[in-house]
DRENPA-3360 file (N, C-alpha, C; in nm, 2 decimals, always signed):
BEGIN
1 = MGMPRGSS = -11.05/-16.21/+17.64/-11.15/-16.13/+17.56/-11.22/-16.03/+17.66 ~ -11.21/-16.05/+17.79/-11.29/-15.99/+17.89/-11.42/-16.03/+17.93 ~ -11.49/-15.97/+18.00/-11.60/-16.00/+18.05/-11.71/-15.97/+17.95 ~ -11.82/-16.05/+17.96/-11.94/-16.05/+17.85/-12.02/-15.91/+17.89 ~ -12.07/-15.86/+17.76/-12.14/-15.72/+17.78/-12.26/-15.71/+17.89 ~ -12.27/-15.65/+17.97/-12.37/-15.65/+18.07/-12.35/-15.70/+18.20 ~ -12.22/-15.77/+18.21/-12.19/-15.83/+18.33/-12.13/-15.72/+18.44 ~ -12.07/-15.62/+18.38/-12.00/-15.53/+18.47/-12.09/-15.45/+18.55;
9 = TDEAQPAG = -12.03/-15.43/+18.68/-12.13/-15.36/+18.77/-12.11/-15.21/+18.78 ~ -12.03/-15.14/+18.67/-11.99/-15.01/+18.67/-12.07/-14.94/+18.56 ~ -12.13/-15.04/+18.47/-12.19/-14.98/+18.36/-12.31/-14.89/+18.41 ~ -12.33/-14.76/+18.36/-12.45/-14.67/+18.38/-12.58/-14.73/+18.33 ~ -12.67/-14.71/+18.37/-12.80/-14.78/+18.36/-12.87/-14.68/+18.30 ~ -12.98/-14.70/+18.22/-13.06/-14.61/+18.16/-13.15/-14.53/+18.25 ~ -13.17/-14.41/+18.23/-13.26/-14.33/+18.33/-13.38/-14.38/+18.36 ~ -13.43/-14.40/+18.48/-13.56/-14.45/+18.53/-13.56/-14.60/+18.53;
17 = TGDPSAAG = -13.45/-14.68/+18.53/-13.44/-14.81/+18.57/-13.34/-14.84/+18.67 ~ -13.36/-14.95/+18.73/-13.26/-14.98/+18.83/-13.24/-14.90/+18.94 ~ -13.13/-14.87/+19.03/-13.13/-14.82/+19.14/-13.11/-14.67/+19.11 ~ -13.19/-14.58/+19.19/-13.19/-14.46/+19.16/-13.05/-14.38/+19.21 ~ -12.99/-14.45/+19.29/-12.84/-14.40/+19.35/-12.75/-14.41/+19.25 ~ -12.76/-14.50/+19.16/-12.67/-14.51/+19.05/-12.64/-14.41/+18.96 ~ -12.75/-14.33/+18.93/-12.76/-14.20/+18.84/-12.70/-14.07/+18.93 ~ -12.67/-14.10/+19.04/-12.62/-13.99/+19.11/-12.51/-13.90/+19.05;
25 = DLAPALAI = -12.40/-13.99/+18.97/-12.29/-13.90/+18.93/-12.35/-13.84/+18.78 ~ -12.47/-13.87/+18.74/-12.50/-13.80/+18.62/-12.60/-13.69/+18.64 ~ -12.64/-13.69/+18.75/-12.76/-13.57/+18.78/-12.70/-13.42/+18.75 ~ -12.57/-13.38/+18.78/-12.52/-13.26/+18.74/-12.53/-13.21/+18.56 ~ -12.53/-13.34/+18.51/-12.54/-13.34/+18.36/-12.67/-13.34/+18.30 ~ -12.77/-13.38/+18.38/-12.92/-13.39/+18.35/-12.97/-13.28/+18.42 ~ -12.92/-13.18/+18.49/-12.98/-13.07/+18.53/-13.03/-12.96/+18.43 ~ -13.13/-12.90/+18.46/-13.20/-12.78/+18.38/-13.09/-12.67/+18.37;
33 = PPWLAHGE = -13.06/-12.65/+18.24/-12.97/-12.53/+18.24/-13.04/-12.38/+18.28 ~ -12.99/-12.31/+18.32/-13.04/-12.18/+18.38/-13.10/-12.12/+18.27 ~ -13.06/-12.11/+18.14/-13.13/-12.05/+18.03/-13.26/-12.10/+17.97 ~ -13.26/-12.23/+18.01/-13.39/-12.29/+17.98/-13.49/-12.29/+18.11 ~ -13.47/-12.26/+18.20/-13.55/-12.25/+18.33/-13.71/-12.21/+18.32 ~ -13.70/-12.11/+18.22/-13.82/-12.07/+18.19/-13.90/-12.08/+18.06 ~ -13.85/-12.20/+18.01/-13.90/-12.25/+17.87/-14.04/-12.27/+17.88 ~ -14.08/-12.36/+17.98/-14.22/-12.39/+17.96/-14.32/-12.28/+17.97;
41 = ALAGTSFR = -14.28/-12.19/+18.08/-14.36/-12.07/+18.07/-14.35/-11.98/+17.94 ~ -14.26/-11.97/+17.87/-14.25/-11.90/+17.74/-14.34/-11.99/+17.65 ~ -14.34/-12.08/+17.64/-14.38/-12.17/+17.54/-14.54/-12.16/+17.56 ~ -14.60/-12.13/+17.66/-14.74/-12.10/+17.69/-14.78/-11.96/+17.68 ~ -14.69/-11.86/+17.65/-14.73/-11.71/+17.63/-14.77/-11.67/+17.49 ~ -14.87/-11.59/+17.50/-14.94/-11.56/+17.38/-14.85/-11.45/+17.31 ~ -14.88/-11.43/+17.17/-14.81/-11.31/+17.09/-14.85/-11.19/+17.16 ~ -14.97/-11.18/+17.19/-15.01/-11.05/+17.25/-14.92/-11.00/+17.37;
49 = AMARRLPA = -14.88/-11.11/+17.46/-14.82/-11.08/+17.59/-14.67/-11.03/+17.55 ~ -14.61/-11.13/+17.45/-14.46/-11.10/+17.41/-14.49/-10.97/+17.35 ~ -14.57/-10.92/+17.26/-14.55/-10.78/+17.21/-14.58/-10.69/+17.31 ~ -14.64/-10.68/+17.43/-14.66/-10.61/+17.52/-14.50/-10.61/+17.61 ~ -14.44/-10.69/+17.59/-14.31/-10.68/+17.69/-14.21/-10.66/+17.61 ~ -14.21/-10.67/+17.48/-14.11/-10.61/+17.35/-14.06/-10.47/+17.42 ~ -14.11/-10.38/+17.41/-14.06/-10.22/+17.44/-13.97/-10.24/+17.57 ~ -14.03/-10.29/+17.67/-13.94/-10.29/+17.80/-13.80/-10.37/+17.76;
57 = LLGAALRL = -13.81/-10.47/+17.69/-13.70/-10.56/+17.68/-13.60/-10.49/+17.59 ~ -13.65/-10.40/+17.48/-13.58/-10.32/+17.42/-13.50/-10.22/+17.48 ~ -13.59/-10.16/+17.56/-13.53/-10.05/+17.64/-13.41/-10.11/+17.74 ~ -13.44/-10.21/+17.79/-13.34/-10.27/+17.90/-13.20/-10.28/+17.83 ~ -13.23/-10.34/+17.71/-13.10/-10.39/+17.62/-13.04/-10.26/+17.56 ~ -13.10/-10.17/+17.53/-13.03/-10.04/+17.51/-12.97/-9.97/+17.62 ~ -13.04/-9.98/+17.74/-12.95/-9.91/+17.84/-12.84/-10.00/+17.89 ~ -12.85/-10.12/+17.88/-12.74/-10.21/+17.91/-12.62/-10.19/+17.81;
65 = GWQASRRD = -12.65/-10.16/+17.68/-12.56/-10.14/+17.58/-12.51/-9.99/+17.60 ~ -12.57/-9.88/+17.63/-12.53/-9.77/+17.66/-12.45/-9.75/+17.77 ~ -12.46/-9.82/+17.87/-12.39/-9.82/+17.99/-12.23/-9.88/+17.96 ~ -12.25/-9.98/+17.88/-12.12/-10.04/+17.83/-12.02/-9.98/+17.75 ~ -12.11/-9.91/+17.65/-12.02/-9.83/+17.54/-12.13/-9.75/+17.46 ~ -12.13/-9.62/+17.48/-12.21/-9.54/+17.39/-12.20/-9.55/+17.25 ~ -12.07/-9.55/+17.22/-12.03/-9.53/+17.08/-12.06/-9.67/+17.02 ~ -12.04/-9.78/+17.08/-12.06/-9.90/+17.02/-12.21/-9.93/+17.01;
73 = TVLAVALT = -12.30/-9.88/+17.09/-12.44/-9.87/+17.09/-12.51/-9.80/+16.97 ~ -12.45/-9.69/+16.96/-12.50/-9.59/+16.85/-12.47/-9.67/+16.72 ~ -12.34/-9.71/+16.73/-12.30/-9.76/+16.58/-12.37/-9.91/+16.56 ~ -12.40/-9.98/+16.65/-12.48/-10.09/+16.61/-12.62/-10.08/+16.58 ~ -12.68/-9.98/+16.64/-12.82/-9.92/+16.61/-12.82/-9.87/+16.46 ~ -12.72/-9.78/+16.45/-12.73/-9.72/+16.31/-12.68/-9.82/+16.20 ~ -12.58/-9.91/+16.20/-12.56/-10.01/+16.12/-12.69/-10.12/+16.11 ~ -12.76/-10.14/+16.19/-12.88/-10.23/+16.20/-12.99/-10.16/+16.11;
81 = LAAGVFTA = -13.01/-10.03/+16.12/-13.11/-9.97/+16.05/-13.06/-9.94/+15.91 ~ -12.93/-9.94/+15.88/-12.89/-9.92/+15.76/-12.89/-10.05/+15.68 ~ -12.87/-10.16/+15.75/-12.89/-10.30/+15.72/-13.05/-10.34/+15.65 ~ -13.14/-10.29/+15.73/-13.28/-10.30/+15.71/-13.29/-10.21/+15.57 ~ -13.26/-10.10/+15.56/-13.30/-10.00/+15.44/-13.22/-10.06/+15.32 ~ -13.11/-10.11/+15.32/-13.03/-10.17/+15.21/-13.11/-10.32/+15.18 ~ -13.17/-10.39/+15.27/-13.23/-10.51/+15.25/-13.35/-10.49/+15.17 ~ -13.45/-10.37/+15.22/-13.56/-10.33/+15.14/-13.53/-10.28/+15.00;
89 = LGVLATRG = -13.43/-10.21/+14.99/-13.37/-10.17/+14.86/-13.36/-10.28/+14.77 ~ -13.27/-10.39/+14.81/-13.26/-10.51/+14.75/-13.38/-10.59/+14.70 ~ -13.48/-10.60/+14.79/-13.61/-10.65/+14.77/-13.68/-10.60/+14.65 ~ -13.68/-10.47/+14.65/-13.74/-10.35/+14.56/-13.67/-10.40/+14.42 ~ -13.55/-10.38/+14.41/-13.48/-10.42/+14.29/-13.49/-10.56/+14.24 ~ -13.50/-10.66/+14.30/-13.52/-10.80/+14.26/-13.66/-10.80/+14.21 ~ -13.78/-10.73/+14.27/-13.89/-10.74/+14.22/-13.91/-10.67/+14.08 ~ -13.83/-10.57/+14.07/-13.83/-10.50/+13.94/-13.77/-10.59/+13.84;
97 = VAEALFAD = -13.67/-10.64/+13.87/-13.59/-10.73/+13.76/-13.69/-10.88/+13.73 ~ -13.76/-10.91/+13.84/-13.83/-11.02/+13.81/-13.95/-10.98/+13.72 ~ -14.01/-10.87/+13.76/-14.12/-10.81/+13.67/-14.09/-10.81/+13.53 ~ -13.97/-10.76/+13.50/-13.91/-10.73/+13.35/-13.89/-10.86/+13.30 ~ -13.84/-10.94/+13.36/-13.80/-11.08/+13.31/-13.91/-11.17/+13.27 ~ -14.02/-11.15/+13.34/-14.13/-11.23/+13.32/-14.28/-11.16/+13.24 ~ -14.24/-11.02/+13.19/-14.34/-10.95/+13.16/-14.39/-10.97/+13.01 ~ -14.30/-11.03/+12.94/-14.37/-11.10/+12.78/-14.43/-11.24/+12.81;
105 = GATASAYA = -14.39/-11.30/+12.90/-14.45/-11.44/+12.91/-14.35/-11.55/+12.83 ~ -14.25/-11.52/+12.75/-14.19/-11.61/+12.69/-14.11/-11.71/+12.78 ~ -14.04/-11.63/+12.90/-13.97/-11.70/+12.99/-14.05/-11.79/+13.05 ~ -14.17/-11.78/+13.09/-14.23/-11.89/+13.16/-14.25/-12.02/+13.07 ~ -14.26/-12.03/+12.96/-14.26/-12.13/+12.88/-14.14/-12.21/+12.86 ~ -14.05/-12.13/+12.88/-13.90/-12.19/+12.85/-13.86/-12.29/+12.98 ~ -13.92/-12.27/+13.09/-13.90/-12.35/+13.19/-14.00/-12.45/+13.24 ~ -14.09/-12.50/+13.17/-14.21/-12.58/+13.17/-14.14/-12.73/+13.18;
113 = PPCRHCWP = -14.19/-12.82/+13.26/-14.13/-12.97/+13.27/-14.13/-13.04/+13.13 ~ -14.04/-13.12/+13.10/-14.04/-13.19/+12.99/-14.13/-13.28/+12.93 ~ -14.22/-13.32/+13.07/-14.32/-13.41/+13.04/-14.49/-13.34/+13.07 ~ -14.56/-13.37/+12.99/-14.70/-13.34/+13.02/-14.76/-13.42/+13.15 ~ -14.70/-13.54/+13.16/-14.76/-13.62/+13.29/-14.72/-13.57/+13.41 ~ -14.61/-13.53/+13.41/-14.57/-13.47/+13.53/-14.62/-13.35/+13.60 ~ -14.67/-13.27/+13.51/-14.75/-13.13/+13.53/-14.86/-13.11/+13.44 ~ -14.97/-13.14/+13.43/-15.05/-13.15/+13.32/-15.08/-12.99/+13.26;
121 = SARPWPRG = -15.06/-12.91/+13.34/-15.11/-12.78/+13.28/-14.98/-12.70/+13.22 ~ -14.85/-12.79/+13.21/-14.74/-12.73/+13.15/-14.72/-12.75/+13.01 ~ -14.67/-12.62/+12.95/-14.66/-12.62/+12.81/-14.51/-12.72/+12.76 ~ -14.52/-12.77/+12.64/-14.41/-12.85/+12.62/-14.29/-12.76/+12.60 ~ -14.17/-12.84/+12.60/-14.05/-12.75/+12.59/-14.02/-12.68/+12.47 ~ -13.97/-12.56/+12.45/-13.95/-12.49/+12.32/-13.85/-12.58/+12.24 ~ -13.87/-12.58/+12.12/-13.76/-12.64/+12.02/-13.62/-12.62/+12.05 ~ -13.53/-12.72/+12.03/-13.39/-12.67/+12.05/-13.34/-12.69/+12.20;
129 = RR = -13.46/-12.72/+12.29/-13.40/-12.70/+12.43/-13.37/-12.85/+12.51 ~ -13.42/-12.97/+12.42/-13.41/-13.09/+12.48/-13.26/-13.15/+12.46;
% end
């Protein structure tokens, strides 16, 4: 069957316990990744400070994209703006449809819960819906 659990000398010990040299082979895996090095500084940054830095960051990103490929940068910006316009049109169209649906009030009573104890202000179900 082998040795009982916990009797092996090669088992890794939990962090913070035992011999500190035993975790030496785990140190590279536990190192802070480069993309997270400034995480604490970012967490303490105010919204105003982020808003002040945003134009410079957008400019740097556009310059980098422009250097890489002018055509792709123009295409990406144009398609992003088009997506924003179409999203706004979709929201407006959905709002118009919802207003037309709920305009006469009959639809709201059709979706009331079946039990007045579940929602005291609810109207009873319309006939034939149970």
